[in-house]
N, C-alpha and C positions, 0 to 999 in steps of 0.2 A: 550444454552451461547451464550451471543457474542460476535465474535473477536477482537479483538482490531489491527489494522494497518497491526503489523509485520505477527502475528500467520493469518491475512486473506491472504496478498502475498503469505508466505508461501503454506497457501492450495491453491493457483493454480500452481501457481507456479513453486513446490516442492521450492526452495530454495529462499531465498531472491536475492542470485548471481545470479539467474536467470532471475526473472523478471527486477535487474536491466540492462541484456542484453536486456532485453527484450522493457522498455523506454526506450536506449538507453545514462542512465545515468548513473555512475560512482558507484561502490558497498559505496563510502565512502557519496556521494552524496544519497542514499537509505535510510544509517545508520537511518543517521536528518532525516530525514522522517518519515520513524519506532520511533523514542527514542525526535525526539526534535520543531520537527515542524511538529504535520503528516498536518496538510494541505497544504504541497505540495505539495500534489502525488501529488496532485488533478490538476495542473497545464496540469503532463502526462495524462488527464485520459481520448483523442482521443486514445495513443496508450494501453491504461490498456484495450478500448477498444475490442481490438483485438483480447482479450484472450474474445470469444464467453460467458464463466464463466463468466464473471466478468458483475455483475449487477450496475449499479447508484448508484442505492436507496445502494445497503448492500455494496458498495465501505465509502457511505458517514456515514454509516454506522460506519464498520469499524476505522473513521478516528476521530467519535464525540469517541466512547473508549477509543478511545488514549488520545483525549484530556484530556478525564475523569480521568483517573491513573491520569495523570502529576500534577488532581490541588493537 
């Protein structure tokens, strides 16, 4: 099963709040990425990559899955 962005970030950070803190954005900003603008999270790829379990292709796949769910 493909993970959408919300599931992917929760899987790797435990919660969206923890992810927001790790990439230094507000919870509201992260919520917007998850619900309205998934490609926006890619601006924070370098910070996300500090989590050794985050793989660039997996992150992109999660963004694409989320975009497809919004169509």
